[in-house]
NUVEX-752563 format. One record per residue (C-alpha): x, y, z; chain. Coordinates in Angstrom, 2 decimals. Each point is the difference from the previous one (the first is absolute). Layout:
<sites>
((X,Y,Z),A),
...
</sites>
This chain:
<sites>
((-0.22,0.31,-0.20),A),
((3.26,1.90,0.61),A),
((1.84,-0.68,-2.68),A),
((1.98,-2.44,1.63),A),
((2.36,2.21,2.12),A),
((0.28,-3.30,2.72),A),
((3.23,-2.47,-0.38),A),
((-1.99,-3.03,-1.11),A),
((-1.30,1.22,-3.37),A),
((1.99,2.94,-0.74),A),
((-0.76,1.16,-3.86),A),
((3.50,0.56,-1.32),A),
((0.65,1.62,-3.10),A),
((-3.06,1.63,0.39),A),
((0.71,3.34,-1.96),A),
((1.51,-1.71,-2.64),A),
((-2.85,-3.14,-0.97),A),
((-2.37,3.49,0.21),A),
((2.00,1.41,-2.81),A),
((0.23,-3.15,-2.01),A),
((-4.02,-0.05,0.27),A),
((-0.69,-2.50,2.51),A),
((-3.40,0.47,1.70),A),
((-1.83,-2.17,2.06),A),
((0.02,-2.49,-1.90),A),
((3.85,-0.53,0.30),A),
((-0.52,-0.12,3.97),A),
((-2.64,-2.40,0.19),A),
((2.02,-2.23,-2.46),A),
((3.27,0.48,2.59),A),
((-1.74,-0.99,3.08),A),
((-1.44,-2.85,-1.43),A),
((2.98,-1.41,-1.36),A),
((1.55,0.83,3.33),A),
((-2.56,-1.05,1.79),A),
((-0.84,-3.18,-1.28),A),
((3.60,-0.97,-0.47),A),
((0.64,0.00,4.01),A),
((-2.95,-2.22,0.62),A),
((1.14,-2.63,-2.91),A),
((3.31,0.24,0.39),A),
((1.65,0.95,-3.47),A),
((1.00,3.46,0.82),A),
((3.00,-1.84,1.90),A),
((0.58,-1.68,-3.21),A),
((0.47,2.69,-1.63),A),
((1.92,1.71,2.32),A),
((2.40,-3.13,0.24),A),
((0.55,0.62,-4.00),A),
((1.57,2.92,0.59),A),
((4.01,0.29,1.55),A),
((0.74,2.74,2.21),A),
((2.44,1.17,-2.39),A),
((-2.57,0.86,-2.18),A),
((-2.58,1.24,2.11),A),
((2.41,2.43,2.36),A),
((0.75,2.51,-2.67),A),
((-3.90,0.07,-0.95),A),
((-0.82,0.81,3.86),A),
((2.92,2.92,-0.18),A),
((-1.89,1.58,-2.94),A),
((-3.26,-0.34,1.46),A),
((1.32,2.06,3.08),A),
((1.73,2.34,-2.06),A),
((-3.08,0.49,-1.93),A),
((-2.32,0.20,3.24),A),
((1.77,2.55,1.65),A),
((0.41,1.70,-4.08),A),
((-3.77,0.07,0.23),A),
((-0.25,1.23,3.58),A),
((1.73,3.36,-1.20),A),
((-1.52,0.12,-3.28),A),
((-3.76,-0.61,1.27),A),
((1.09,2.67,3.21),A),
((-1.06,3.86,-0.72),A),
((3.95,1.17,0.34),A),
((-1.27,2.01,3.24),A),
((-0.19,-3.48,1.72),A),
((3.26,-1.30,-0.79),A),
((0.96,0.24,3.29),A),
((-2.53,-1.77,2.18),A),
((0.53,-2.92,-3.23),A),
((4.02,-0.06,1.60),A),
((-1.86,-0.18,4.01),A),
((-1.85,-2.71,-1.07),A),
((2.72,-2.07,-1.10),A),
((1.58,0.27,3.47),A),
((-2.01,-2.94,1.88),A),
((-0.13,-2.16,-3.19),A),
((4.95,-0.05,0.00),A),
((-0.61,-0.65,3.71),A),
((-2.03,-3.01,-1.26),A),
((2.80,-1.09,-2.29),A),
((2.79,0.82,2.38),A),
((-1.97,-2.59,2.94),A),
((-0.20,-2.77,-3.15),A),
((3.85,0.17,-0.59),A),
((0.60,-0.07,3.12),A),
((-1.46,-2.81,0.95),A),
((1.18,-1.52,-2.60),A),
((3.50,1.15,1.27),A),
((-0.67,-1.77,3.25),A),
((-1.35,-3.11,-1.38),A),
((3.15,-0.86,-1.92),A),
((2.50,0.37,2.89),A),
((-2.47,-1.97,2.22),A),
((-1.13,2.59,2.12),A),
((-2.65,1.70,0.89),A),
((-1.31,3.54,1.41),A),
((0.40,-1.28,3.66),A),
((3.63,0.16,-0.42),A),
((0.17,3.49,-1.31),A),
((1.30,2.50,2.87),A),
((0.41,3.50,0.04),A),
((-0.41,2.55,-3.33),A),
((-0.76,-3.15,-2.03),A),
((-2.44,-0.64,1.90),A),
((-1.28,3.52,0.30),A),
((-0.13,0.07,-3.75),A),
((-1.50,-3.28,-0.73),A),
((-2.79,1.31,2.69),A),
((-0.76,2.91,-2.10),A),
((0.22,-0.96,-2.96),A),
((-2.20,-2.99,0.98),A),
((-2.57,2.24,1.47),A),
((0.28,2.62,-2.86),A),
((-0.68,-2.73,-2.58),A),
((-2.60,-2.03,1.65),A),
((-3.68,0.88,-1.62),A),
((1.93,2.47,-2.66),A),
((-2.51,-0.29,-2.50),A),
((-2.52,1.92,2.71),A),
((2.52,2.14,0.93),A),
((1.14,1.00,-3.75),A),
((-3.25,1.06,-0.93),A),
((-0.84,2.16,2.92),A),
((3.34,1.36,0.45),A),
((-0.09,1.06,-3.59),A),
((-3.86,1.61,0.36),A),
((1.25,1.65,3.36),A),
((3.08,1.45,-1.64),A),
((-1.95,1.16,-3.21),A),
((-2.76,1.78,1.46),A),
((3.49,1.49,2.17),A),
((1.58,1.33,-3.92),A),
((-3.86,1.29,-0.09),A),
((-0.05,2.31,2.81),A),
((-3.43,-2.16,1.42),A),
((1.49,-0.67,3.38),A),
((-3.68,-1.10,1.29),A),
((0.30,-3.11,-2.29),A),
((3.43,-0.60,0.63),A),
((-0.34,-0.23,3.89),A),
((-3.25,-2.21,-0.66),A),
((2.44,-2.57,-1.89),A),
((2.54,-0.22,2.73),A),
((-2.98,-0.46,2.59),A),
((-0.55,-3.21,-2.01),A),
((3.29,-0.92,0.10),A),
((0.15,0.26,3.62),A),
((-3.21,-1.62,0.87),A),
((1.43,-2.45,-2.53),A),
((3.47,-0.92,1.57),A),
((-1.91,-0.26,3.61),A),
((-0.84,-3.61,-1.92),A),
((2.36,-0.91,-1.84),A),
((-1.60,0.13,-3.66),A),
((3.08,2.80,-0.29),A),
((3.60,-0.16,1.72),A),
((-0.79,-3.61,1.65),A),
((3.59,-0.35,2.30),A),
((-1.09,-3.47,-0.73),A),
((2.18,-1.73,-2.31),A),
((-2.70,-2.42,-1.31),A),
((-1.94,3.72,-0.47),A),
((-2.76,-1.29,1.72),A),
((-3.45,2.06,1.28),A),
((-0.27,0.56,3.85),A),
((-2.30,1.47,2.66),A),
((0.79,3.69,0.59),A),
((-0.38,-1.19,3.71),A),
((2.84,-2.24,0.17),A),
((2.24,1.13,-2.51),A),
((3.42,-2.26,-0.04),A),
((2.02,3.04,-0.25),A),
((0.31,4.05,1.74),A),
((0.92,0.83,-3.23),A),
((-3.07,-0.50,-1.35),A),
((-1.02,3.17,2.50),A),
((2.84,2.03,-0.93),A),
((-0.96,-0.31,-3.71),A),
((-3.77,0.78,0.57),A),
((0.63,2.89,2.18),A),
((2.73,1.30,-3.06),A),
((-2.86,0.05,-2.56),A),
((-2.23,1.74,2.41),A),
((2.59,2.65,0.94),A),
((0.28,0.51,-3.64),A),
((-3.73,0.06,-0.72),A),
((-0.43,2.64,2.58),A),
((3.13,1.75,-1.45),A),
((-1.73,0.26,-3.38),A),
((-3.79,0.61,1.15),A),
((1.71,3.20,1.82),A),
((1.15,1.07,-3.43),A),
((-3.02,-0.39,-1.63),A),
((-2.11,1.88,2.94),A),
((3.12,2.83,-0.45),A),
((-0.85,0.22,-3.54),A),
((-3.46,-0.10,0.10),A),
((0.34,2.87,2.47),A),
((2.44,1.50,-2.47),A),
((-2.23,-0.18,-2.90),A),
((-3.79,1.47,1.66),A),
</sites>
């Protein structure tokens, strides 16, 4: 209903296939092919036919194309908001590489200490729920760029509320959600408080702006 903004159903290359004339029929056909492939198992067969050496360059090209489309289809004045929205995604990628590196040497996050543990905890917390975080950060900063501080404050309040239950910034390695009444770490309260303070700051700016224009 929302254009495939959630991780389980992203429409990769949406602007590209629209330019080639793809309409609702293309979307339905893709959904049927992938959905039936998952049900009957032929999807894994086709995936198995493709060697990694051939898939990797394709994925890199797709990533470059999607990044380019993010700027091509966004108003120039919102480019900074697009860049801000990349930060949680990068944090998630760093966390994945961290995990693979630790697994390769037979270690786990429990073996880390000092600055390395702090870095791992920070990237994990920032990366968990990165899809939603990126959407909210991008929306909030776009409103800041448009000098709509009240709307930016609203998005920041939403970020704070979602932080309290782990939808974004879950400190758990699995990224699982939790009850706001029993958060797994005091970091949850710190992050939520940070969002609230930012929201209050922008709300005050919005009130000052409205008073100036009155």
